[in-house]
C-alpha positions as CSV (number, residue, x, y, z in Angstrom):
1,X,65.5,190.7,73.0
2,X,67.6,187.8,74.1
3,X,69.0,185.3,71.6
4,X,66.4,182.8,70.6
5,X,66.4,179.5,68.8
6,X,65.8,180.1,65.1
7,X,65.1,177.2,62.8
8,X,65.8,177.6,59.0
9,X,64.1,175.0,56.9
10,X,62.8,174.3,53.4
11,X,59.4,176.0,53.0
12,X,56.3,173.7,52.8
13,X,52.9,174.0,51.2
14,X,51.4,175.0,54.5
15,X,53.8,178.0,54.6
16,X,52.4,179.7,51.5
17,X,49.6,181.8,53.2
18,X,51.8,182.8,56.2
19,X,54.6,183.6,53.7
20,X,52.3,185.9,51.7
21,X,51.3,187.7,55.0
22,X,54.9,187.9,56.1
23,X,56.2,189.5,52.9
24,X,53.3,192.0,52.5
25,X,54.8,194.8,54.7
26,X,58.1,194.5,52.8
27,X,56.1,194.8,49.5
28,X,54.3,197.9,50.8
29,X,57.7,199.4,51.8
30,X,59.0,198.8,48.3
31,X,61.6,196.4,49.6
32,X,60.3,193.3,47.9
33,X,58.3,192.6,44.7
34,X,54.8,191.5,45.3
35,X,54.0,187.8,44.8
36,X,50.8,186.2,43.8
37,X,49.9,182.9,45.4
38,X,50.8,181.2,42.2
39,X,54.2,182.8,42.1
40,X,54.8,181.7,45.8
41,X,53.7,178.1,44.8
42,X,56.3,178.2,42.0
43,X,59.1,179.4,44.3
44,X,58.1,176.9,47.0
45,X,60.4,174.0,45.9
46,X,63.4,176.2,46.4
47,X,62.1,178.5,49.2
48,X,63.3,178.6,52.8
49,X,61.8,180.0,56.0
50,X,63.3,181.1,59.3
51,X,61.0,180.3,62.2
52,X,60.8,181.3,65.9
53,X,58.2,179.5,68.0
54,X,56.5,178.4,64.7
55,X,56.2,181.9,63.4
56,X,57.9,183.0,60.2
57,X,60.6,185.6,61.0
58,X,62.5,185.4,57.7
59,X,62.4,184.0,54.2
60,X,64.3,183.6,51.0
61,X,63.9,181.7,47.7
62,X,66.2,180.5,45.0
63,X,64.8,181.1,41.5
64,X,66.5,178.8,39.1
65,X,66.7,180.1,35.6
66,X,69.0,177.5,34.0
67,X,71.9,175.2,34.9
68,X,74.0,178.2,34.7
69,X,72.1,180.9,36.7
70,X,69.9,181.2,39.7
71,X,68.9,184.2,41.8
72,X,68.3,184.8,45.5
73,X,64.8,186.2,45.7
74,X,62.4,187.5,48.3
75,X,64.9,187.7,51.1
76,X,63.4,189.3,54.1
77,X,63.9,189.2,57.9
78,X,61.6,190.6,60.5
79,X,63.2,193.9,61.7
80,X,63.0,192.7,65.3
81,X,65.2,189.7,64.4
82,X,67.9,191.4,62.3
83,X,71.5,191.2,63.3
84,X,71.3,187.6,64.4
85,X,72.6,185.9,61.2
86,X,69.2,184.8,60.0
87,X,69.6,186.5,56.6
88,X,73.0,184.9,56.1
89,X,71.5,181.5,57.0
90,X,68.7,182.0,54.5
91,X,71.2,183.0,51.8
92,X,73.4,180.1,52.6
93,X,70.4,177.7,52.3
94,X,69.8,179.2,48.8
95,X,73.5,178.8,47.8
96,X,73.5,175.2,49.2
97,X,70.5,174.4,47.1
98,X,72.2,175.9,44.0
99,X,75.2,173.7,44.7
100,X,73.0,170.6,45.1
101,X,71.5,171.4,41.7
102,X,74.9,172.1,40.2
103,X,74.0,175.7,39.3
104,X,77.1,177.6,38.1
105,X,76.3,181.1,39.3
106,X,74.0,182.6,41.9
107,X,73.1,186.3,41.7
108,X,71.3,188.8,44.0
109,X,69.7,192.1,43.0
110,X,69.7,194.2,46.2
111,X,69.8,197.7,47.7
112,X,71.9,196.3,50.6
113,X,75.1,195.4,48.8
114,X,77.2,195.2,52.0
115,X,75.0,192.3,53.3
116,X,75.5,190.3,50.2
117,X,79.2,191.0,50.1
118,X,79.4,189.6,53.6
119,X,77.7,186.5,52.2
120,X,80.5,186.1,49.6
121,X,78.8,187.8,46.7
122,X,80.7,190.4,44.6
123,X,80.0,192.7,41.7
124,X,82.2,190.8,39.3
125,X,82.8,187.2,38.6
126,X,86.0,185.6,37.3
127,X,86.6,186.9,33.9
128,X,85.3,190.4,34.9
129,X,81.6,189.5,34.1
130,X,79.1,192.1,35.4
131,X,75.4,192.3,35.3
132,X,73.9,195.5,33.7
133,X,70.3,196.5,33.9
134,X,67.9,198.8,32.0
135,X,64.6,199.8,33.6
136,X,61.7,199.9,31.1
137,X,59.1,201.6,33.3
138,X,58.9,203.5,36.5
139,X,57.0,200.9,38.7
140,X,57.0,197.2,38.8
């Protein structure tokens, strides 16, 4: 596939249903958590989409927990469009939003750590802070 013009922009209300359809295959593969329409509406003010010819080919959202912490959520890129920097642009849009909101830290929970390291993320923060997790059930 030749390089194509990809537009990354803030998500809009009209994007909710197409977004739900776009992320469904990633949910079925276990790559993303499922989202109800209500959850998508809540993420919308800090969500971003990547478009090619008006079609969603990628998405990401910044979930803001507090002035101290936000998380990159629901990052997905259509497999046919991977390797073109779309994921990095989406992550950067989330980081830029966090900076606009003066959020101190942005985290990402991922199975593709090398991608996030390439975006400037690391396992520790200054002062050796690390995130630890405990799973309370087998499925989400």
